[in-house]
N, C-alpha and C positions, 0 to 999 in steps of 0.2 A: 504494500500500500504506500502510495506516494505521500510525502509530507504535506503537500497542499490539500489532498483529500482528507488526511487525518485531521488537519486543523479545521477543515470544514465540518467534519463530524463532531469534533469537540465543541465547535461554535454552536451547532444545532442542539447538542445535548445541553449546553449551558443556557441557551435560549429557552429550551423546553422547561428546564428547572426554574428559570426566572419567571416564565409565564405561569407555571403552576403555583409558585410562591405568591405572585401578584393576585391570582384568582383566589387562592386560599386566604390571603390577608387583605382582601378588598375592603372589608369593613374598617380595618385599622388604617389602611392607606387613605380611604375616603374621609375618615374622621380627622386624620392629620391634615388633609387638604382643607377641610372646613375650618380647622383651627387656624391655619395659615391665613385663609381669607378673612376670618373674623379679626385677627390681629392687624391685618393689612387694610381693613376696610376704610379707615380714615384716609390712607394714602390713595386708595382706589377712587374714593369720592373726590379727594383733592385733585388728583390727576384729571378726572373727568371734568371738573369745574374749570381747571386751568386750560384744558383743551378747548373748551367753549369760549373762554375769555380771551384766549391767545390772539385770535384773529382781529377783534376790535382793538386790542392792545397794540399789536404790530402796526395796524393802520394808523392809530393815533401817534405812535412814537416815530414811525418811519415816513409818514406822509403828512398828517395834519400838523404836527409840531416839529417837522424835520428842520425848519429854519433855526430853531433854537440851538441846534447842534453847532452852528457856526456863529453863535452870539459872542460878543466881546466879553460878556460877563460870565465868569465861571459858574455862578449860582444858577443861571438859566440853563447852561449846558448840563449840569448835574440834575436840575429840576425836571428835565424833559421826560425821562423814563418813569420816575416815580409818579409824576402828575398824570402821565398817560395811563399808567396802571390803575391809579386811583379813579380816574375818569371812566375807564373801561368797566370797572366794577360798578360804579354809580349808574352808568347807562344801562348795563345788562340787568342788574338787580332792580333798578328803578322801573324799567319796562315791565319786568315780572310783577313787581308790586303794584304798578299802575293797572295792569291787566287783571290781576287778582282783585284789586279794589273795585274795579268797574264790573267785571264779568261775574265774579262769585256771588255777590248779592242778587244779581238778576237771575243767575242760574238757580239759586235757592228759591227765589220767588216763583220761577217757572216750574221747578220740580214740585214745590208745595201745591201749586195750582193743579198740576197734573195729578198728583196723589189724591187731592180732594175730589176731583171730578172723574177719576178713572173708573170708579165703580159704575157710575151712571153711563160713561162711555161704553163700558163692557156690556151693560144690559141692553143698550141701544144696538150695539154690534150683534149681539146674540139674536135679537129680534129681527134685525135686518138679514142676518144669515138664514134664519128659519124661513122668512118670507121669500127670500130670493131662491133658496134651494127648492122650496115647494112650488113656486110659480114657474121658474125657468127650467129646473132640472127634474121636477116631479119627484123629489126625494124628501121624505120626512126625517129630519134629524132628531136624534134622541138627546136628552139632557146629559147623558154620560158619554157623549161623543168625544173623540180625541181632541177635536178642535176646541170644544167647550172646556175640556180639562186644561188645555194649554192656556186658554184665556183666563180661566180661574187662577191658575198658577201665576200668570203674569200680573193679575190684579193683586195677589198677595205680595208680590215683590214690589210693585210700584207704590201701593198704598201703605206699605211698611209693616204689614202683618208678618211676613216672612222675616223681615229685618228685626222686628221686635223679638220674635222667637229666637233668632240667631243670637242677639245680644243677651237674652235671658239665659240661653244655654252657655254662652260665653262667660257670663257672670257666675253661673253655678260652677263652671269648670275652673275659672281662675280666681274666684272669690277666696277660697282658702289659701291661694298662693299669690295674694295681692302684692306681697313684697317682691316676689320674683318678677311679676308683671311690671311693677314700677321700675325695677332695676333694668329690665329689657328696654323700656321706654327711655330711661335715662341714658343707656348705652347708645341707643339710636340717635338721640339728640346730641350726645357727645361726638359721635362719628360725623354728623353733619357739620357741627360747629368747627371741629378740628379739621374737617375736610376743606372748609372755606379758608381757614388759617393756612393750612398746608398748600393750598392752591396759590395763595399770595407768595409763599416762599418759592414754590415751583417757578412761577413767572418772574419773580424778582431775581432769582439766581439762574435763570434759564440758560444764558450764554455760558456761565461757568459749569453748570451741570452737563451741558452738551459737550463742552470741551473735555471735561473729565471722563465722560463716557467714551468719547473717541479715543482718548489716550489709553484707557483700559482695554478697549477693543483691539487697538493696534498692538498693545503690549502682549496680550495673551492669546491672540488668534494667529494662526499661520498666515503668512503674506498672501498665499494663493487664495485664501478664503475672504480676504478683506474687501476686494471689489464687489463681490456678490453680497456680502453682509451690508455694505453701505448702499448698494442698489436696492436691496429688500427694504431697508429702513426708509430710504427716500420715497420709494414707491408706496409703501404702507402709509406713510404720513400724508402724501398727496391724495391717495385714494380716500382715506378716512376724512380728511378735512373737506374735500369737495363733496363727498357723499353726504356726510352728516349735516353740514351747513345747507347743502342743497335740499335735503329732505325736510329740514326744519322750515326753511323759507317757503318751499313749495306747499307744505301743509298749512302754513299760516295764510298763504294766498288763497288756497282752496277753502279754508274755513271762512275767510272773509267773503269770498265770492258766494259761498253757499248761504251765508247769512243775508247778503244783499239780495240774492235771487229769491230766497224763501220769503223775505219781507215784501219784495215787490209782488210776488204771487200770493201774498197774504196766507201763507201756510201757518198752521198752529205750531207753537213752541219752536220758533225759528232759531233763537239763540242756543237753546239747549241742544238741539239736533246738530247745529252747525259746529258747536264745540266738539261733539262726539265725532263728527265726520272729519274735522280738522286734525284731532289728536290721532285717530286711527289711521289717517292717511300717511302718517310717518312710516308705518309698516309697508314695505313695497309689495306689490302684486295683490296681496290679500287684504290689505288695510281698508281699501274702499268698501269691500264686501262686509268686513267686520263692523264698520261703522254704519253702513247703509241698511243692513238686514234688521237689526233691532229697531232702528228708526222707522223703517217701513212697517214693522209689526205694531209699533205704538200708534203710528198714524192710521194704520188699517183699522184699529179699534176706535180711534177718535173719529175718523172720517174715511171710509174705504175709497171713495173717489179721490180724495186728497192724497192718499197713499199711492194710488196709481200714478198721479201726476208727479208726485215726489220721486217715485222710482225712475220715471222718464227724465226728470230734471237731474237727478244724481248721475244717471248714465251719460247724459249729455255733458255734464260737468267733468266727469272722469275722462271722456273722450277729448275734451278741450285740454285737460291737464296732461294726458298722455301724449298728445300730438303737438301742443303749442307751449303750454306753460312749463311742463317738465323739461323738455329739451332746451328751452331758453334759460331756465334756472340752473339745471344740472349739466347741460351740454352732453358731451360724450365722455364724461370723466370716468365712468365705470367700465365701459367697453365690453360688456358681456350681454348676450342675447337674453330675451325674455324667458327662454327655456331654462337657462342656467340660473337666472334670478329666482325662478320658481323652485328649482331644485335646492338652492342654497337656503331659501326662506323656509322650506318644509323641513330640511335637516336641522337648521339652526333653531327653529321653533320646537322641534321634537326634543332637542338636547337641552336647550337653555330657555325655553318659553319665549315671552315677548322680547326680552333683551336679545336673545339669540336670533329672532326673526329680524330685528333691526340691524344687528351688527354682522349677520352672516354674509350679506351681499358684498360689502367692501373687503371682508376677509377672503371670500371666495374669489373676488376680482383680482386680488394680489396673487393668489395661487394660480389663477387662470393665466395672467400675464407671464409670470415666471415660468410656468410649465410650458406655455406656448413658445417662449424663448428657447427653452431646452429642446423642444421638439424640432424647431426650425434649425437650431444649431446642429443637431444630429443629422437632419436631412441634408444640411449644407456640407457636413463632413463626408457624407456618402454620395455627394453630387446628385442628389435627387430633388433638391428644393425647386429647381427651375421647372421640372416636369409637372408640378402641381399648379403653377400659375397663381392667379388671383383667386381669393375665396369667392364662391358663387353668391350672387346677390339676387337670385330669382325667387327666393322664399318670400312668403307673405309676411312673416315676422323676421325682419332683418336684424343683423348684428349691429351694435353701435360701433363707431370707429374705435379701434384699439388705441388706448393711450400709450404714448411712448415718452421716455424721459431721456434727455440728452445729458449724459454724465460727463461729457468732455469738458463742460464748463466748471466742473468741480476739481479744483487744483489738487486736493488731497487724493482724490480718486486717480487722477492721472499720474501723480507721483508714485502711488502704490502700484498701479498697473505697470508703469515703466520699470519699476524695481523688480517686479515678478517676472516680466518678460526678459529683463537683462540677465537674471539668474538662470532662466531657462534657455537662454541663447537665441530667443526670438526677437524679431523687430516689431516695434509698435506700428500699428496701422489703424487709424481712426475709423476707416470704413468698415472694419471687421467688428466693431463694437456693437453695431445694431443688427440684431437677428430678426427684427420684426418684418 
């Protein structure tokens, strides 16, 4: 037996033992992972807040107040970034507080009105359903019909009967453990407050943290891996920034358009339903359905004809979003087709619920671009790339333009690349960097 084959067998045996150990100790490993996430939660929240604040902060520091950098007074030069950071937090949290102050009271009023009148809406809907089915379908519905059962359950949820029972059960469950419940609430509040504080430190020390991270990366990773690591980092950052900001802006526009349209058409509960549609629109592909279906069910009981018109209105709004607003706001920044978006959303939602559905698309887009580069490189090495030509564009659902990043402008990347090629005896050729 050759040494190579012997090493392969040993590697397979070791891998099998490792898999068996992981499967047998899954509960312990999962508990350890949960502990790590629990300890790191303030940093996760802080990084998330810093990620959202970073774009307005950079705009203020590098564009709005850029002239202060060339000021004759040292105070103004030093004041530029702290003031930009402070103003970015004031703007973002001010907008959130403003929207909460305006929208939340009206949402509470709308929901209270819906809860008070929903029982009468349900009775009228049942009567209308009985008369319609008997007159047009010649069917006599019974009171224990599945449709009526669904309506009764919806009434319990909207009017608060189900909610009251839930809180009663919750009080009975957690009543004896009120101290533990208070501690959990305090821990959550602590995580949020510390997350805000940590986000300030993240942004305030951003340049230094990035510099230290690059030094650590270059110090401990092999030179041949560095270009790919920096490529993945740059691509991931650009994908997530464009996608997350694009989804948020797009959803805000859709929510406002939905409210304006429903108000002009004099639909009931315009604000309540528009907020639901706008929030759920953040989720790609399935978000519009997640928001529209419960809204249609509510309007169906309030006014069946209104529900029909609302369904047509939402369908039209989503077509406008998908073909006009979405491409204008997000552009072709993701670069994957509708099929792969659907696949990533389903898998992400199955593994990590709502958060997974939201973040799965940019994560998959990064993998898609990198794997596409590897495939094209392998085809190029085999001299088979030219025979495939351009990707077909005759499908009904077309792919978005694939995003590319020109890393030749990054001095550190070029230096590392040239060093790697120098040690390997190859010559640098900028034309060979792009495998797209």
